[in-house]
N, C-alpha and C positions, 0 to 999 in steps of 0.2 A: 728197475732203473727209473729214476725220477726225471720227469720231463718238465721243463720250465717254459715260460712264455718266450716266444721269440721277439726280437725287436720290432718286427713288422706288426705283429699282433698287438703289442703295446701301443704303437703309434696309431693304429686303426682304432683301438678302443678309446684312447685319449681324444682323438679327433671326433669320434661319435659322441662322447661325453660333452665335449666343448660345444658341438652343434646343438645338442639337447639343452644345455644351459643357455645358450644364445637364444634359442627359440622360446624358452620359458621366460627369459628376461624381457623379450620384446612383447610377449603376450601380457606380462605383468604391467609394462608401461602403457599399453593400450587399455587395459582394464582400469588402471589408475586414472587415465584421462577421461574415460567414460564415466567413472564414478564421480570425478570432479564436476563434469558437465551436469550429471543428474542432480548432484547436491546444489549446484547453482540454480538450476531450474526449480528445485524444491524450495529453496530459500526465496526466490522471486515470487513463487506462488503463495508462500506463507506471508510474505510482505503484502501482496495484493489482498489476501484474505484478511489480514490484520487491519489494513486501511479500510476496507469495506466494513468490517466489524466495528471499528472505532467510529466511523462516520455514521453508520446506522444507529449505534448506541447513543451517540451525541444527539442525533435528531430526535430519537424516541424519548429521551430523557430531558428534553429542553422544554421550558415553559413558553418560549416565544421564538418564532422563526421569522427572520426577515431576509429577503434576497434582494441584492442590489446588482443590477446589470449595468456596468459601465462600458465606456468605449474601449478601454484598455484592459480592464479586469472585471471579474465577477466576484462577489463576496456573499457568502452565506453566513449570516449572523445567528447564533444560537444563544439566546439569553437565558441565564439561570439553569444551565444543564447540570444534572446531578452526576454526570460522567466526567469527572475532573482527573487529569493525569497528575496534578500537583496537590491534591488533597483539599481543594476548595469545596466548601459545602454547596455553593451555588456558583459555578464557574460561568463566565461569559466566554464563548468560543466563537472564532470566526475562521472559516475556510476561504482563503483567497486564491484565485488562480489568474495568472497573466494570460491573456488571450492568445498572443502569438505562440507562446511556448507551452502553454497548459501546465506550467510549473505550479504545483499545489503546495500551499503553506497553511498549517494550522496554528492559530494564535490563541492563547488562553490567558485570561486575567481574572482577578477577583472582582474587578470593577468594570462597568460598562464602557465600551470604547467604539470608535469608528476608525476604519482604515481609509487612507494611509495615516500613520502617526506622524504628525507634522513636526513635533519637537523631539530631537534626539534624547533630551533629558527625560522624556516621558516613557522611554523604553523600559526602564526599571519597573519590575512588577509584571511584565509580560513574559510569557514563555512561548518561544517559537519552535515549532516542530516541522521542519521541511519534510514533505512526503517524498520518499525515495523512488517510488514507482513512476517511471517515465510515462507520461500521458500524451495522447494526441488531442484529446478533448475531455473536458469536465464541465457539465452543465447541470443546473439545478432549476427546477420549476416548482411552484406551489400553486395549488388550485383548490377552490371550494368544491365540495361534492355537489353534483348537479341535483337540484331539488331540495338542497339543505341550506338555503340562504340564511335561515334563522338559527341553524345549528352551528356548532363550532367544529364540526367534523371537516377535515380536509385531507388532501394527500400531497405528498412530496414526491416528485419524479426526479430520479437521478440518472444521468447518462454519463457513464465512465467508459472511456475508450483508451485502454492502455496501448502503448506502442507494441506492434507486432503481435497483438492478441485480439481476440474477439471482443467487441464492445459489450458492456453490460447495461441493461436498462432495468431499473428498480423502481417500483412504486410502493411507497410507505404510506399506509393508511393511518391517519392520526384521528382516533375517535374520541369525542368529548374532551378535547385538549384545548387548553388556553393558547397553545402554540399557534393555532390557526388564525387567531384574531389579528 
């Protein structure tokens, strides 16, 4: 004699299958949310590392470094840097930061310039790269190595404080470089 499943057994098995699918779907949603958060954190850390790499490379490959501390903004001028994002053989780069917001902007041109650019028609030929990393503070200092007044060796001190992260303090030693004069 052949025995078939009863209606109660079918309802119980379908209910258990439905609960199992519901449980797996909620775990899948939680896993996707966690993966998205991890990817956002990784992308932000990569952006921070790219900013730091770009800034350090610009400084190390420049022929002249000038720092202007103003009341409303600070500007780091890097003249004749070989690290051009636009293919210039000797690019002039400036990093400008507004003091209240610490918004950082990289400006590159093939010709020497000073910020702010007064005439709107002069903007052509400049390439602006807003730095997406939100900052609490961005400060730059240049100093002559102690005891080396006749030498061209100096160091550049960078203080970068991203929002909601630990601040970074970097000292770049520039040995026998014309950038220090």
